[in-house]
Biopython code that builds the backbone (N, CA, C, O; Angstrom):
import numpy as np
from Bio.PDB.StructureBuilder import StructureBuilder

atoms = [
    (1, "MET", "N", (-21.962, 16.638, -98.641)),
    (1, "MET", "CA", (-20.965, 17.434, -99.333)),
    (1, "MET", "C", (-21.646, 18.625, -99.996)),
    (1, "MET", "O", (-22.627, 18.461, -100.721)),
    (2, "LYS", "N", (-21.122, 19.825, -99.747)),
    (2, "LYS", "CA", (-21.724, 21.017, -100.321)),
    (2, "LYS", "C", (-21.217, 21.223, -101.750)),
    (2, "LYS", "O", (-20.144, 20.747, -102.119)),
    (3, "SER", "N", (-21.995, 21.925, -102.525)),
    (3, "SER", "CA", (-21.615, 22.244, -103.890)),
    (3, "SER", "C", (-21.831, 23.736, -104.109)),
    (3, "SER", "O", (-22.912, 24.262, -103.844)),
    (4, "VAL", "N", (-20.791, 24.415, -104.594)),
    (4, "VAL", "CA", (-20.908, 25.836, -104.891)),
    (4, "VAL", "C", (-20.425, 26.076, -106.308)),
    (4, "VAL", "O", (-19.509, 25.404, -106.782)),
    (5, "ALA", "N", (-21.033, 27.018, -106.975)),
    (5, "ALA", "CA", (-20.627, 27.373, -108.335)),
    (5, "ALA", "C", (-19.495, 28.391, -108.256)),
    (5, "ALA", "O", (-19.625, 29.431, -107.611)),
    (6, "VAL", "N", (-18.398, 28.082, -108.913)),
    (6, "VAL", "CA", (-17.241, 28.967, -108.937)),
    (6, "VAL", "C", (-16.924, 29.285, -110.390)),
    (6, "VAL", "O", (-16.885, 28.392, -111.237)),
    (7, "GLU", "N", (-16.698, 30.564, -110.672)),
    (7, "GLU", "CA", (-16.389, 30.989, -112.033)),
    (7, "GLU", "C", (-14.911, 31.327, -112.176)),
    (7, "GLU", "O", (-14.302, 31.900, -111.273)),
    (8, "MET", "N", (-14.343, 30.965, -113.322)),
    (8, "MET", "CA", (-12.981, 31.341, -113.618)),
    (8, "MET", "C", (-12.903, 32.869, -113.637)),
    (8, "MET", "O", (-13.780, 33.535, -114.188)),
    (9, "GLY", "N", (-11.859, 33.410, -113.039)),
    (9, "GLY", "CA", (-11.685, 34.857, -112.970)),
    (9, "GLY", "C", (-12.258, 35.486, -111.713)),
    (9, "GLY", "O", (-12.033, 36.670, -111.461)),
    (10, "ALA", "N", (-12.995, 34.718, -110.920)),
    (10, "ALA", "CA", (-13.566, 35.265, -109.685)),
    (10, "ALA", "C", (-12.447, 35.730, -108.750)),
    (10, "ALA", "O", (-11.376, 35.126, -108.694)),
    (11, "GLN", "N", (-12.715, 36.809, -108.024)),
    (11, "GLN", "CA", (-11.760, 37.301, -107.040)),
    (11, "GLN", "C", (-11.783, 36.389, -105.819)),
    (11, "GLN", "O", (-12.830, 35.857, -105.448)),
    (12, "VAL", "N", (-10.617, 36.215, -105.200)),
    (12, "VAL", "CA", (-10.485, 35.304, -104.060)),
    (12, "VAL", "C", (-10.185, 36.112, -102.797)),
    (12, "VAL", "O", (-9.368, 37.033, -102.800)),
    (13, "TYR", "N", (-10.871, 35.737, -101.726)),
    (13, "TYR", "CA", (-10.735, 36.390, -100.419)),
    (13, "TYR", "C", (-10.522, 35.339, -99.339)),
    (13, "TYR", "O", (-10.954, 34.196, -99.485)),
    (14, "LEU", "N", (-9.855, 35.725, -98.253)),
    (14, "LEU", "CA", (-9.772, 34.857, -97.076)),
    (14, "LEU", "C", (-10.958, 35.080, -96.154)),
    (14, "LEU", "O", (-11.378, 34.168, -95.441)),
    (15, "ASP", "N", (-11.497, 36.291, -96.168)),
    (15, "ASP", "CA", (-12.607, 36.642, -95.284)),
    (15, "ASP", "C", (-13.647, 37.423, -96.060)),
    (15, "ASP", "O", (-13.308, 38.217, -96.937)),
    (16, "GLU", "N", (-14.907, 37.201, -95.742)),
    (16, "GLU", "CA", (-15.993, 38.006, -96.317)),
    (16, "GLU", "C", (-15.740, 39.465, -95.955)),
    (16, "GLU", "O", (-15.544, 39.786, -94.782)),
    (17, "GLY", "N", (-15.743, 40.342, -96.939)),
    (17, "GLY", "CA", (-15.497, 41.754, -96.695)),
    (17, "GLY", "C", (-14.034, 42.112, -96.557)),
    (17, "GLY", "O", (-13.692, 43.270, -96.317)),
    (18, "GLY", "N", (-13.164, 41.120, -96.710)),
    (18, "GLY", "CA", (-11.726, 41.371, -96.593)),
    (18, "GLY", "C", (-11.131, 41.864, -97.897)),
    (18, "GLY", "O", (-11.848, 42.297, -98.800)),
    (19, "GLU", "N", (-9.831, 41.795, -97.984)),
    (19, "GLU", "CA", (-9.076, 42.277, -99.125)),
    (19, "GLU", "C", (-8.918, 41.165, -100.170)),
    (19, "GLU", "O", (-8.753, 40.000, -99.809)),
    (20, "VAL", "N", (-8.965, 41.512, -101.444)),
    (20, "VAL", "CA", (-8.736, 40.550, -102.518)),
    (20, "VAL", "C", (-7.304, 40.039, -102.403)),
    (20, "VAL", "O", (-6.369, 40.830, -102.284)),
    (21, "VAL", "N", (-7.128, 38.714, -102.439)),
    (21, "VAL", "CA", (-5.784, 38.139, -102.343)),
    (21, "VAL", "C", (-5.376, 37.402, -103.612)),
    (21, "VAL", "O", (-4.218, 37.014, -103.763)),
    (22, "GLY", "N", (-6.325, 37.209, -104.524)),
    (22, "GLY", "CA", (-5.992, 36.503, -105.744)),
    (22, "GLY", "C", (-7.196, 36.313, -106.637)),
    (22, "GLY", "O", (-8.199, 37.017, -106.519)),
    (23, "ALA", "N", (-7.075, 35.326, -107.555)),
    (23, "ALA", "CA", (-8.143, 35.069, -108.517)),
    (23, "ALA", "C", (-8.184, 33.586, -108.873)),
    (23, "ALA", "O", (-7.184, 32.877, -108.767)),
    (24, "VAL", "N", (-9.354, 33.139, -109.293)),
    (24, "VAL", "CA", (-9.528, 31.762, -109.744)),
    (24, "VAL", "C", (-9.012, 31.666, -111.173)),
    (24, "VAL", "O", (-9.467, 32.396, -112.054)),
    (25, "ARG", "N", (-8.050, 30.753, -111.405)),
    (25, "ARG", "CA", (-7.464, 30.587, -112.740)),
    (25, "ARG", "C", (-8.058, 29.417, -113.494)),
    (25, "ARG", "O", (-8.054, 29.413, -114.725)),
    (26, "ALA", "N", (-8.570, 28.420, -112.781)),
    (26, "ALA", "CA", (-9.164, 27.258, -113.443)),
    (26, "ALA", "C", (-10.160, 26.609, -112.497)),
    (26, "ALA", "O", (-10.024, 26.677, -111.276)),
    (27, "VAL", "N", (-11.168, 25.975, -113.097)),
    (27, "VAL", "CA", (-12.195, 25.279, -112.328)),
    (27, "VAL", "C", (-12.271, 23.842, -112.831)),
    (27, "VAL", "O", (-12.432, 23.610, -114.029)),
    (28, "ALA", "N", (-12.158, 22.882, -111.922)),
    (28, "ALA", "CA", (-12.268, 21.456, -112.238)),
    (28, "ALA", "C", (-13.374, 20.869, -111.373)),
    (28, "ALA", "O", (-13.810, 21.511, -110.418)),
    (29, "PRO", "N", (-13.836, 19.661, -111.687)),
    (29, "PRO", "CA", (-14.922, 19.074, -110.897)),
    (29, "PRO", "C", (-14.609, 18.901, -109.409)),
    (29, "PRO", "O", (-15.513, 18.973, -108.577)),
    (30, "ASP", "N", (-13.329, 18.672, -109.065)),
    (30, "ASP", "CA", (-12.993, 18.414, -107.661)),
    (30, "ASP", "C", (-12.076, 19.450, -107.024)),
    (30, "ASP", "O", (-11.673, 19.282, -105.873)),
    (31, "HIS", "N", (-11.735, 20.523, -107.750)),
    (31, "HIS", "CA", (-10.878, 21.560, -107.176)),
    (31, "HIS", "C", (-10.910, 22.811, -108.049)),
    (31, "HIS", "O", (-11.412, 22.803, -109.172)),
    (32, "ILE", "N", (-10.357, 23.883, -107.491)),
    (32, "ILE", "CA", (-10.126, 25.097, -108.282)),
    (32, "ILE", "C", (-8.640, 25.429, -108.172)),
    (32, "ILE", "O", (-7.981, 25.061, -107.200)),
    (33, "LEU", "N", (-8.129, 26.120, -109.166)),
    (33, "LEU", "CA", (-6.756, 26.595, -109.146)),
    (33, "LEU", "C", (-6.815, 28.089, -108.856)),
    (33, "LEU", "O", (-7.430, 28.856, -109.596)),
    (34, "VAL", "N", (-6.171, 28.483, -107.774)),
    (34, "VAL", "CA", (-6.216, 29.867, -107.311)),
    (34, "VAL", "C", (-4.834, 30.484, -107.438)),
    (34, "VAL", "O", (-3.848, 29.919, -106.964)),
    (35, "PHE", "N", (-4.763, 31.647, -108.081)),
    (35, "PHE", "CA", (-3.521, 32.404, -108.156)),
    (35, "PHE", "C", (-3.519, 33.398, -107.006)),
    (35, "PHE", "O", (-4.435, 34.209, -106.873)),
    (36, "ILE", "N", (-2.480, 33.329, -106.172)),
    (36, "ILE", "CA", (-2.318, 34.277, -105.070)),
    (36, "ILE", "C", (-1.239, 35.271, -105.473)),
    (36, "ILE", "O", (-0.125, 34.883, -105.825)),
    (37, "GLU", "N", (-1.574, 36.541, -105.418)),
    (37, "GLU", "CA", (-0.648, 37.589, -105.820)),
    (37, "GLU", "C", (0.694, 37.450, -105.096)),
    (37, "GLU", "O", (0.742, 37.365, -103.869)),
    (38, "GLY", "N", (1.764, 37.428, -105.859)),
    (38, "GLY", "CA", (3.104, 37.351, -105.293)),
    (38, "GLY", "C", (3.557, 35.958, -104.908)),
    (38, "GLY", "O", (4.694, 35.795, -104.465)),
    (39, "ALA", "N", (2.702, 34.933, -105.060)),
    (39, "ALA", "CA", (3.087, 33.590, -104.616)),
    (39, "ALA", "C", (2.830, 32.495, -105.646)),
    (39, "ALA", "O", (3.463, 31.441, -105.584)),
    (40, "GLY", "N", (1.924, 32.713, -106.585)),
    (40, "GLY", "CA", (1.670, 31.698, -107.605)),
    (40, "GLY", "C", (0.367, 30.959, -107.404)),
    (40, "GLY", "O", (-0.552, 31.438, -106.740)),
    (41, "ASP", "N", (0.310, 29.764, -108.004)),
    (41, "ASP", "CA", (-0.918, 28.967, -108.039)),
    (41, "ASP", "C", (-1.009, 27.962, -106.897)),
    (41, "ASP", "O", (-0.007, 27.391, -106.466)),
    (42, "PHE", "N", (-2.234, 27.760, -106.418)),
    (42, "PHE", "CA", (-2.519, 26.783, -105.367)),
    (42, "PHE", "C", (-3.784, 26.027, -105.743)),
    (42, "PHE", "O", (-4.727, 26.609, -106.280)),
    (43, "VAL", "N", (-3.800, 24.725, -105.458)),
    (43, "VAL", "CA", (-4.995, 23.901, -105.658)),
    (43, "VAL", "C", (-5.842, 23.985, -104.398)),
    (43, "VAL", "O", (-5.342, 23.808, -103.287)),
    (44, "VAL", "N", (-7.126, 24.256, -104.582)),
    (44, "VAL", "CA", (-8.063, 24.309, -103.453)),
    (44, "VAL", "C", (-9.159, 23.288, -103.712)),
    (44, "VAL", "O", (-9.890, 23.391, -104.697)),
    (45, "LYS", "N", (-9.273, 22.307, -102.832)),
    (45, "LYS", "CA", (-10.320, 21.285, -102.924)),
    (45, "LYS", "C", (-11.635, 21.851, -102.390)),
    (45, "LYS", "O", (-11.646, 22.898, -101.743)),
    (46, "GLY", "N", (-12.718, 21.175, -102.656)),
    (46, "GLY", "CA", (-14.061, 21.629, -102.287)),
    (46, "GLY", "C", (-14.224, 22.186, -100.888)),
    (46, "GLY", "O", (-14.788, 23.270, -100.735)),
    (47, "PRO", "N", (-13.747, 21.482, -99.839)),
    (47, "PRO", "CA", (-13.935, 22.000, -98.480)),
    (47, "PRO", "C", (-13.232, 23.327, -98.216)),
    (47, "PRO", "O", (-13.544, 24.013, -97.243)),
    (48, "GLY", "N", (-12.288, 23.689, -99.074)),
    (48, "GLY", "CA", (-11.555, 24.936, -98.897)),
    (48, "GLY", "C", (-12.326, 26.161, -99.341)),
    (48, "GLY", "O", (-11.915, 27.290, -99.076)),
    (49, "VAL", "N", (-13.458, 25.939, -100.024)),
    (49, "VAL", "CA", (-14.290, 27.059, -100.479)),
    (49, "VAL", "C", (-15.457, 27.228, -99.508)),
    (49, "VAL", "O", (-16.328, 26.364, -99.416)),
    (50, "ARG", "N", (-15.465, 28.337, -98.794)),
    (50, "ARG", "CA", (-16.542, 28.612, -97.837)),
    (50, "ARG", "C", (-17.792, 29.101, -98.559)),
    (50, "ARG", "O", (-18.905, 28.687, -98.235)),
    (51, "ALA", "N", (-17.601, 30.000, -99.558)),
    (51, "ALA", "CA", (-18.737, 30.570, -100.286)),
    (51, "ALA", "C", (-18.264, 31.084, -101.640)),
    (51, "ALA", "O", (-17.082, 31.352, -101.852)),
    (52, "SER", "N", (-19.225, 31.211, -102.547)),
    (52, "SER", "CA", (-18.961, 31.789, -103.859)),
    (52, "SER", "C", (-20.208, 32.546, -104.289)),
    (52, "SER", "O", (-21.286, 31.964, -104.413)),
    (53, "HIS", "N", (-20.054, 33.854, -104.518)),
    (53, "HIS", "CA", (-21.184, 34.673, -104.935)),
    (53, "HIS", "C", (-20.692, 35.992, -105.512)),
    (53, "HIS", "O", (-19.639, 36.495, -105.122)),
    (54, "HIS", "N", (-21.453, 36.546, -106.435)),
    (54, "HIS", "CA", (-21.169, 37.862, -107.018)),
    (54, "HIS", "C", (-19.731, 38.010, -107.518)),
    (54, "HIS", "O", (-19.118, 39.063, -107.338)),
    (55, "GLY", "N", (-19.185, 36.951, -108.153)),
    (55, "GLY", "CA", (-17.827, 37.016, -108.677)),
    (55, "GLY", "C", (-16.742, 36.938, -107.630)),
    (55, "GLY", "O", (-15.592, 37.293, -107.888)),
    (56, "LYS", "N", (-17.107, 36.470, -106.439)),
    (56, "LYS", "CA", (-16.163, 36.349, -105.329)),
    (56, "LYS", "C", (-16.116, 34.903, -104.845)),
    (56, "LYS", "O", (-17.127, 34.202, -104.859)),
    (57, "VAL", "N", (-14.943, 34.466, -104.420)),
    (57, "VAL", "CA", (-14.777, 33.176, -103.756)),
    (57, "VAL", "C", (-14.171, 33.457, -102.392)),
    (57, "VAL", "O", (-13.108, 34.068, -102.287)),
    (58, "ILE", "N", (-14.854, 33.009, -101.352)),
    (58, "ILE", "CA", (-14.367, 33.164, -99.983)),
    (58, "ILE", "C", (-13.811, 31.815, -99.559)),
    (58, "ILE", "O", (-14.530, 30.816, -99.540)),
    (59, "LEU", "N", (-12.520, 31.791, -99.216)),
    (59, "LEU", "CA", (-11.886, 30.546, -98.795)),
    (59, "LEU", "C", (-12.111, 30.300, -97.306)),
    (59, "LEU", "O", (-12.387, 31.223, -96.539)),
    (60, "ASP", "N", (-11.987, 29.042, -96.921)),
    (60, "ASP", "CA", (-12.040, 28.655, -95.521)),
    (60, "ASP", "C", (-10.605, 28.374, -95.083)),
    (60, "ASP", "O", (-10.076, 27.304, -95.380)),
    (61, "PRO", "N", (-9.966, 29.309, -94.384)),
    (61, "PRO", "CA", (-8.560, 29.144, -94.016)),
    (61, "PRO", "C", (-8.253, 27.852, -93.260)),
    (61, "PRO", "O", (-7.118, 27.375, -93.289)),
    (62, "GLU", "N", (-9.238, 27.290, -92.594)),
    (62, "GLU", "CA", (-9.029, 26.042, -91.854)),
    (62, "GLU", "C", (-8.931, 24.830, -92.776)),
    (62, "GLU", "O", (-8.453, 23.772, -92.366)),
    (63, "ASN", "N", (-9.386, 24.984, -94.031)),
    (63, "ASN", "CA", (-9.449, 23.838, -94.942)),
    (63, "ASN", "C", (-8.654, 24.022, -96.234)),
    (63, "ASN", "O", (-8.925, 23.358, -97.235)),
    (64, "VAL", "N", (-7.677, 24.921, -96.207)),
    (64, "VAL", "CA", (-6.786, 25.076, -97.359)),
    (64, "VAL", "C", (-5.343, 24.912, -96.890)),
    (64, "VAL", "O", (-5.061, 24.926, -95.691)),
    (65, "ASP", "N", (-4.451, 24.758, -97.839)),
    (65, "ASP", "CA", (-3.026, 24.610, -97.564)),
    (65, "ASP", "C", (-2.551, 25.791, -96.716)),
    (65, "ASP", "O", (-2.785, 26.941, -97.088)),
    (66, "PRO", "N", (-1.893, 25.534, -95.593)),
    (66, "PRO", "CA", (-1.391, 26.633, -94.753)),
    (66, "PRO", "C", (-0.459, 27.582, -95.518)),
    (66, "PRO", "O", (-0.389, 28.768, -95.197)),
    (67, "GLN", "N", (0.248, 27.074, -96.515)),
    (67, "GLN", "CA", (1.115, 27.936, -97.320)),
    (67, "GLN", "C", (0.289, 28.927, -98.124)),
    (67, "GLN", "O", (0.716, 30.064, -98.328)),
    (68, "LEU", "N", (-0.890, 28.514, -98.583)),
    (68, "LEU", "CA", (-1.789, 29.431, -99.289)),
    (68, "LEU", "C", (-2.226, 30.546, -98.347)),
    (68, "LEU", "O", (-2.213, 31.718, -98.722)),
    (69, "VAL", "N", (-2.609, 30.189, -97.140)),
    (69, "VAL", "CA", (-3.056, 31.194, -96.162)),
    (69, "VAL", "C", (-1.929, 32.188, -95.882)),
    (69, "VAL", "O", (-2.159, 33.397, -95.850)),
    (70, "GLU", "N", (-0.729, 31.687, -95.683)),
    (70, "GLU", "CA", (0.413, 32.567, -95.415)),
    (70, "GLU", "C", (0.676, 33.474, -96.611)),
    (70, "GLU", "O", (0.904, 34.672, -96.441)),
    (71, "ALA", "N", (0.647, 32.918, -97.815)),
    (71, "ALA", "CA", (0.856, 33.720, -99.028)),
    (71, "ALA", "C", (-0.228, 34.782, -99.166)),
    (71, "ALA", "O", (0.063, 35.923, -99.525)),
    (72, "ALA", "N", (-1.471, 34.416, -98.885)),
    (72, "ALA", "CA", (-2.582, 35.357, -98.998)),
    (72, "ALA", "C", (-2.445, 36.511, -98.010)),
    (72, "ALA", "O", (-2.773, 37.653, -98.334)),
    (73, "ARG", "N", (-1.969, 36.217, -96.828)),
    (73, "ARG", "CA", (-1.804, 37.271, -95.821)),
    (73, "ARG", "C", (-0.729, 38.280, -96.229)),
    (73, "ARG", "O", (-0.713, 39.407, -95.734)),
    (74, "HIS", "N", (0.170, 37.874, -97.132)),
    (74, "HIS", "CA", (1.261, 38.758, -97.565)),
    (74, "HIS", "C", (1.109, 39.184, -99.025)),
    (74, "HIS", "O", (2.054, 39.701, -99.621)),
    (75, "ALA", "N", (-0.055, 38.974, -99.595)),
    (75, "ALA", "CA", (-0.266, 39.201, -101.035)),
    (75, "ALA", "C", (-0.001, 40.637, -101.466)),
    (75, "ALA", "O", (0.371, 40.861, -102.618)),
    (76, "HIS", "N", (-0.173, 41.593, -100.608)),
    (76, "HIS", "CA", (-0.058, 42.999, -101.006)),
    (76, "HIS", "C", (1.187, 43.697, -100.443)),
    (76, "HIS", "O", (1.310, 44.918, -100.539)),
    (77, "GLU", "N", (2.089, 42.938, -99.867)),
    (77, "GLU", "CA", (3.269, 43.549, -99.234)),
    (77, "GLU", "C", (4.174, 44.289, -100.201)),
    (77, "GLU", "O", (4.799, 45.280, -99.825)),
    (78, "HIS", "N", (4.255, 43.825, -101.442)),
    (78, "HIS", "CA", (5.202, 44.420, -102.384)),
    (78, "HIS", "C", (4.587, 45.489, -103.278)),
    (78, "HIS", "O", (5.225, 45.967, -104.217)),
    (79, "GLU", "N", (3.358, 45.857, -102.985)),
    (79, "GLU", "CA", (2.699, 46.894, -103.788)),
    (79, "GLU", "C", (3.186, 48.275, -103.361)),
    (79, "GLU", "O", (3.536, 48.501, -102.203)),
    (80, "THR", "N", (3.198, 49.181, -104.314)),
    (80, "THR", "CA", (3.519, 50.573, -104.006)),
    (80, "THR", "C", (2.325, 51.429, -104.355)),
    (80, "THR", "O", (1.528, 51.066, -105.220)),
    (81, "GLU", "N", (2.196, 52.540, -103.704)),
    (81, "GLU", "CA", (1.051, 53.410, -103.962)),
    (81, "GLU", "C", (1.348, 54.401, -105.041)),
    (81, "GLU", "O", (0.491, 55.214, -105.386)),
]
sb = StructureBuilder()
sb.init_structure("model")
sb.init_model(0)
sb.init_chain("A")
sb.init_seg("    ")
for serial, (resi, resn, name, xyz) in enumerate(atoms, 1):
    if name == "N":
        sb.init_residue(resn, " ", resi, " ")
    sb.init_atom(name, np.array(xyz, "f"), 0.0, 1.0, " ", f" {name:<3s}", serial, name[0])
structure = sb.get_structure()
């Protein structure tokens, strides 16, 4: 089992180098709580975190709730320039 350090407030991404889709709202020993813009909070268990570095958390879309992935893909749809 891998262990990664995750900080509250870290930006959340689906892909390395991709667009920010949310932020870490809470950190627990067995999961993190991730806020996805426009969709709310989601629980992500350890396998759902691919990497964490430099204030970023990269999720593993194969190991998180499919609803989170769908919400993340639409996180910026309602933004205006």
